[in-house]
C-alpha positions as CSV (number, residue, x, y, z in Angstrom):
1,X,207.1,211.1,95.8
2,X,210.1,209.3,94.3
3,X,213.6,208.5,95.7
4,X,216.3,207.9,93.2
5,X,219.3,208.0,95.6
6,X,219.4,204.7,97.5
7,X,222.3,202.4,98.6
8,X,222.0,198.9,100.0
9,X,224.7,196.5,101.1
10,X,225.7,196.3,97.4
11,X,227.6,199.6,98.1
12,X,230.6,199.9,100.4
13,X,228.8,202.5,102.6
14,X,225.7,200.6,103.5
15,X,224.8,197.4,105.3
16,X,221.0,197.5,104.6
17,X,219.1,194.7,103.0
18,X,217.3,195.9,99.8
19,X,214.1,194.2,101.0
20,X,214.2,196.5,104.1
21,X,214.7,199.5,102.0
22,X,211.6,198.6,99.9
23,X,209.5,198.2,103.1
24,X,210.6,201.6,104.3
25,X,209.7,203.1,101.0
26,X,206.3,201.5,101.3
27,X,205.7,202.9,104.8
28,X,206.6,206.4,103.4
29,X,204.2,206.1,100.5
30,X,206.8,206.3,97.8
31,X,205.6,205.5,94.3
32,X,209.0,204.9,92.7
33,X,212.6,204.1,93.9
34,X,215.9,203.6,92.2
35,X,218.9,201.8,93.7
36,X,222.0,203.8,92.9
37,X,225.0,202.1,94.4
38,X,228.5,203.6,94.3
39,X,231.1,203.5,91.6
40,X,234.1,205.7,92.5
41,X,237.6,205.7,91.0
42,X,240.4,207.5,92.5
43,X,244.2,207.3,93.3
44,X,245.9,205.6,96.3
45,X,242.9,203.7,97.5
46,X,241.8,200.1,96.8
47,X,239.5,201.0,93.9
48,X,237.6,197.7,93.9
49,X,236.2,198.5,97.4
50,X,234.4,201.5,96.0
51,X,233.1,199.8,92.8
52,X,230.2,197.4,93.3
53,X,230.4,193.9,91.8
54,X,228.1,193.5,88.8
55,X,227.2,190.0,89.8
56,X,226.3,191.0,93.3
57,X,224.3,193.9,91.9
58,X,222.3,191.6,89.7
59,X,221.7,189.0,92.4
60,X,220.3,191.6,94.8
61,X,218.2,193.7,92.4
62,X,217.1,191.9,89.2
63,X,214.4,189.8,90.9
64,X,212.9,192.6,93.0
65,X,209.2,193.6,92.4
66,X,206.5,195.3,94.4
67,X,202.8,195.7,93.7
68,X,202.7,199.5,94.3
69,X,206.3,200.7,94.0
70,X,208.1,200.9,90.7
71,X,211.7,199.7,91.3
72,X,214.4,200.9,89.1
73,X,218.1,200.0,88.8
74,X,220.8,202.7,88.5
75,X,224.2,203.7,89.8
76,X,225.9,206.7,91.5
77,X,229.0,207.5,89.6
78,X,231.7,209.7,91.1
79,X,232.4,212.1,88.3
80,X,235.8,213.8,87.9
81,X,237.1,215.9,85.1
82,X,239.4,213.1,83.9
83,X,237.1,210.0,84.1
84,X,234.6,210.7,81.2
85,X,235.8,207.6,79.4
86,X,235.5,205.4,82.5
87,X,231.9,206.5,83.0
88,X,231.2,205.5,79.3
89,X,232.6,202.1,80.0
90,X,230.6,201.5,83.2
91,X,227.4,202.8,81.7
92,X,227.5,200.1,79.1
93,X,227.9,197.2,81.5
94,X,224.1,197.0,81.9
95,X,221.0,198.8,80.8
96,X,220.7,201.3,83.7
97,X,217.5,203.1,84.3
98,X,219.2,206.1,85.8
99,X,222.8,207.4,86.4
100,X,223.4,209.9,89.3
101,X,226.6,211.8,88.7
102,X,228.1,213.0,92.0
103,X,231.2,215.0,92.9
104,X,232.9,213.5,95.9
105,X,236.6,214.4,95.4
106,X,238.7,217.5,95.0
107,X,242.3,216.9,94.0
108,X,241.9,213.2,94.8
109,X,240.7,213.8,98.3
110,X,237.2,212.9,99.5
111,X,235.8,216.2,100.9
112,X,234.1,214.1,103.6
113,X,237.5,213.3,105.1
114,X,239.1,215.2,107.9
115,X,242.3,215.8,105.9
116,X,240.5,217.8,103.3
117,X,239.7,220.4,105.9
118,X,243.2,220.5,107.5
119,X,244.4,223.6,105.7
120,X,241.2,225.1,104.2
121,X,238.8,227.8,105.4
122,X,235.1,227.0,104.9
123,X,234.8,229.7,102.3
124,X,237.8,228.4,100.3
125,X,236.7,224.8,100.6
126,X,233.2,225.6,99.3
127,X,234.5,227.6,96.4
128,X,237.1,224.9,95.5
129,X,234.4,222.2,95.6
130,X,232.0,224.2,93.4
131,X,234.8,225.0,90.9
132,X,235.5,221.2,90.7
133,X,231.8,220.6,90.2
134,X,231.7,223.1,87.4
135,X,234.6,221.3,85.7
136,X,232.9,218.0,86.1
137,X,229.6,219.0,84.6
138,X,231.4,220.7,81.7
139,X,233.3,217.5,80.8
140,X,230.6,214.9,81.5
141,X,227.4,214.3,79.6
142,X,226.6,210.6,80.2
143,X,224.7,211.0,83.5
144,X,221.1,212.0,84.2
145,X,221.1,214.1,87.3
146,X,223.8,215.9,89.3
147,X,223.8,214.5,92.9
148,X,223.9,216.4,96.2
149,X,225.4,219.8,95.3
150,X,225.8,220.3,99.1
151,X,227.7,217.0,99.7
152,X,230.6,219.0,101.1
153,X,228.4,220.1,104.0
154,X,227.7,216.5,105.1
155,X,231.2,215.9,106.5
156,X,231.5,215.5,110.2
157,X,234.8,217.3,109.9
158,X,233.1,220.4,108.5
159,X,234.0,223.2,111.0
160,X,230.6,224.8,111.2
161,X,228.3,221.9,110.1
162,X,226.3,224.4,108.0
163,X,225.0,223.9,104.5
164,X,226.8,225.7,101.7
165,X,225.4,229.2,101.4
166,X,224.9,229.0,97.7
167,X,223.9,232.6,97.5
168,X,227.5,233.5,98.6
169,X,228.8,231.6,95.6
170,X,226.1,232.9,93.2
171,X,228.3,233.3,90.1
172,X,229.7,229.8,90.0
173,X,226.4,228.2,91.1
174,X,224.7,229.9,88.2
175,X,227.4,228.6,85.8
176,X,226.9,225.1,87.1
177,X,223.1,225.4,86.5
178,X,223.6,226.9,83.0
179,X,225.8,223.9,82.0
180,X,223.4,221.4,83.5
181,X,220.4,223.0,81.8
182,X,222.1,223.3,78.4
183,X,222.8,219.5,78.5
184,X,219.3,218.6,79.5
185,X,220.4,217.3,82.9
186,X,218.7,217.5,86.3
187,X,219.8,218.3,89.8
188,X,219.0,216.3,92.9
189,X,216.8,217.8,95.6
190,X,217.8,216.0,98.8
191,X,215.0,215.8,101.4
192,X,217.6,215.2,104.2
193,X,217.4,219.0,104.5
194,X,214.0,218.5,106.1
195,X,215.7,217.7,109.4
196,X,217.3,221.1,109.4
197,X,214.0,222.7,108.3
198,X,212.3,220.7,111.1
199,X,214.7,222.3,113.5
200,X,213.7,225.8,112.4
201,X,210.0,225.0,112.2
202,X,209.9,223.1,115.4
203,X,211.6,226.0,117.2
204,X,209.0,228.4,115.7
205,X,206.2,226.1,116.8
206,X,207.6,226.1,120.4
207,X,207.5,229.9,120.4
208,X,203.8,229.9,119.2
209,X,202.9,227.3,121.8
210,X,204.2,229.6,124.6
211,X,201.9,232.5,123.5
212,X,198.8,230.8,122.2
213,X,198.7,227.3,123.6
214,X,197.2,225.6,120.4
215,X,195.4,222.3,120.6
216,X,197.1,221.2,117.3
217,X,199.3,222.4,114.5
218,X,198.2,221.7,111.0
219,X,200.3,221.4,107.8
220,X,198.3,222.3,104.6
221,X,199.0,223.1,101.0
222,X,201.4,221.2,98.7
223,X,203.8,220.6,101.6
224,X,201.2,218.3,103.2
225,X,201.9,215.7,100.5
226,X,205.2,214.9,102.1
227,X,203.4,213.6,105.2
228,X,205.8,212.2,107.8
229,X,208.8,213.6,106.0
230,X,207.5,217.0,107.3
231,X,205.8,216.2,110.5
232,X,208.4,213.9,112.1
233,X,211.4,216.3,112.2
234,X,209.1,219.2,113.1
235,X,207.7,217.3,116.1
236,X,211.1,216.0,117.1
237,X,212.5,219.5,117.5
238,X,209.2,221.1,118.8
239,X,209.3,218.6,121.7
240,X,212.9,219.4,122.3
241,X,212.4,223.2,122.5
242,X,208.8,223.6,123.8
243,X,207.9,224.3,127.4
244,X,207.2,220.9,129.1
245,X,203.4,221.5,129.4
246,X,203.1,222.0,125.7
247,X,205.1,219.0,124.4
248,X,201.9,216.9,123.9
249,X,200.6,219.2,121.2
250,X,200.4,217.3,117.9
251,X,201.2,218.2,114.3
252,X,198.8,216.7,111.7
253,X,198.4,216.9,107.9
254,X,195.3,218.8,106.6
255,X,192.6,216.4,105.3
256,X,192.1,218.6,102.3
257,X,195.8,218.4,101.4
258,X,196.7,220.8,98.6
259,X,193.1,222.0,98.4
260,X,193.6,223.6,101.8
261,X,196.5,225.8,100.5
262,X,196.3,229.5,101.1
């Protein structure tokens, strides 16, 4: 498993030491990681705060090595319809291994901010964000992967705190995918969704435990490769929902892994 979306204290939004991030990646069994710190340009904000310093970037990352983890250096660039030229400039400042292109702003407002939601319904906000994303991928080509298509849903100001129901915006989502595919780009699969999945699965496990009282739950098949990424959120929510006498039931990964798939 790889993770190509990581921020350290090189970015404005993190205080984490890169060395600690590598240790965490080691514990999770990751084989490859990429530091992708933020570069975002927008109006009416101190731009330098949102653009990492190249010297600081080099001092923190250029010397990093690990015996079992491939460490790559990249950036997360906030793409907008009108900053194609700026991305070209920043992409040439060093030989990046990877560029993540992310849409953070609509009409110069970060959709994470409360003010973005002040006069918008959820349906309108989602449609507007996806329309902006389509414009961005149509204009931009100098990135490798489109980041977090569901970024809008991460906002604490989101009225429902639910992921974008992409099926309800099928037409525009299909257009976004068509453009990305035609340009040979990828799209980020964000495993943070496992926490929400863990909620659903943990709740289901609690129902099962009330009727059959199993000694153990077992994860098999391809999903088992994710290890703790799967088991930890499932167990967290199972123990929240389960009847108190069942909370000690464990969840383990099948020893046969994918060979145990059904």
